[in-house]
C-alpha positions in Angstrom: 0.4 -2.8 13.5 -1.6 -1.7 16.5 -5.3 -2.1 17.0 -6.8 0.5 19.3 -10.3 1.0 20.7 -12.4 4.2 20.4 -11.6 7.0 22.7 -13.4 10.3 23.2 -12.9 11.5 19.6 -15.9 9.5 18.2 -16.0 8.1 14.8 -18.9 9.8 13.1 -18.8 9.7 9.3 -17.2 6.3 9.1 -18.1 4.2 6.0 -20.6 1.4 6.5 -19.5 -1.6 4.5 -18.9 -5.4 4.8 -15.4 -5.0 3.5 -13.0 -2.1 4.0 -13.3 0.7 1.5 -10.4 2.7 0.2 -11.0 6.2 1.6 -9.6 9.7 1.2 -7.6 10.7 4.3 -8.8 14.3 3.7 -12.5 13.2 4.2 -11.8 11.2 7.4 -9.1 13.1 9.2 -11.6 14.3 11.8 -11.7 10.8 13.3 -8.5 9.2 11.9 -6.1 11.7 13.4 -7.3 11.2 17.0 -7.3 7.4 16.4 -3.6 7.6 15.2 -2.8 9.8 18.3 -4.3 7.0 20.5 -2.0 4.5 18.8 1.0 6.7 19.2 0.3 7.4 22.9 0.1 3.7 23.6 3.3 2.9 21.6 5.9 5.5 22.4 8.6 3.6 20.4 6.8 4.6 17.1 8.7 7.5 15.5 6.1 8.9 13.1 3.3 11.4 13.8 -0.4 11.6 12.7 0.8 14.3 10.2 3.3 11.7 8.7 0.5 9.2 8.2 -1.7 12.0 6.7 1.0 13.0 4.2 1.8 9.4 3.2 -1.9 8.8 2.4 -2.4 12.1 0.7 0.6 11.6 -1.5 -0.3 8.0 -2.4 2.5 6.3 -0.4 -0.1 4.7 1.9 -3.8 3.8 1.7 -6.5 4.4 4.2 -9.1 1.7 4.4 -12.3 2.3 6.5 -15.2 0.3 7.8 -18.0 1.1 10.2 -15.8 -0.6 12.9 -12.5 1.2 12.3 -9.6 1.8 9.9 -6.5 0.2 8.5 -3.6 2.0 6.8 -1.4 0.0 4.4 1.8 0.8 2.6 4.2 -1.0 0.4 7.8 -2.1 0.9 10.3 -3.5 -1.7 12.9 -6.1 -0.8 16.2 -4.5 -2.0 17.7 -7.9 -2.9 14.8 -9.6 -4.6 12.6 -6.7 -5.7 9.6 -8.5 -4.3 6.9 -6.2 -2.8 5.2 -6.6 0.6 1.9 -5.0 1.5 2.4 -3.8 5.1 -0.5 -3.3 7.4 1.0 -0.2 9.0 -1.8 0.8 11.4 -5.1 -0.7 12.5 -7.6 0.9 14.8 -11.0 -0.3 15.9 -13.8 1.5 17.8 -13.8 -1.5 20.2 -10.6 -3.2 21.2 -10.2 -6.8 20.1 -12.2 -6.4 16.9 -9.2 -7.9 15.0 -10.1 -6.0 11.8 -7.1 -7.3 9.9 -8.0 -10.9 10.7 -11.7 -10.3 10.1 -10.9 -8.9 6.7 -7.8 -11.0 6.0 -9.1 -12.4 2.7 -10.0 -8.9 1.5 -6.4 -7.7 2.2 -4.9 -10.7 0.6 -6.9 -9.9 -2.5 -5.9 -6.3 -2.4 -2.2 -7.3 -2.0 -2.5 -9.6 -5.1 -4.2 -6.9 -7.1 -1.4 -4.4 -6.1 1.3 -6.8 -7.3 2.5 -7.6 -3.8 3.8 -11.1 -3.0 3.3 -10.9 0.8 1.1 -9.4 3.4 2.8 -8.3 6.6 1.7 -7.2 10.0 4.0 -5.8 12.7 3.2 -5.4 16.4 4.9 -4.8 19.7 1.9 -6.4 21.4 3.0 -9.8 22.7 -0.5 -11.1 23.2 -1.2 -10.7 19.4 1.4 -13.3 18.5 -0.6 -16.4 19.3 -3.8 -15.0 17.7 -2.0 -14.0 14.5 -0.3 -17.4 14.2 -3.6 -19.2 14.7 -5.0 -17.3 11.7 -2.5 -18.9 9.4 0.3 -16.3 9.5 4.0 -17.2 9.9 6.5 -15.7 12.3 9.2 -14.1 10.2 11.3 -11.9 12.5 11.3 -10.6 16.0 13.1 -7.2 16.4 14.7 -6.1 19.7 16.2 -2.7 20.0 18.4 -1.0 22.6 19.1 2.7 22.8 22.9 3.3 22.8 23.0 7.0 23.8 23.5 7.4 27.5 25.1 4.0 27.8 28.7 5.2 28.0 29.9 8.7 28.9 
């Protein structure tokens, strides 16, 4: 999960609400796509595109949540061994960096996870500074993933 601040694309037409509102990607693509592009530009390790996020939301594989301050995209994952479902906060973006929209609306997302039949709520991030903040909000550290490209290592 990555939280970004507003760039030059603006965010006109965003929903004004105390809690996030489930929103159609088609109605919000004018500001959501540039927000996703900002996230991708700052996180080159991510392998998906804004079009991938659009399709996942449009096909019901992910959900776009909007507020007047930004957006969150969630999706679900199933543990292949236990069958338990996890609601993953896939993307988070805020007009202003540091809004911590997921933490601000943590109770809302916990409720949505329960309503959706999920047993866990999960956030992933490559931002090391986020770790202490997330842990202070009652989250638990589950896994740290390190990767190394193997192509080009041996000829």
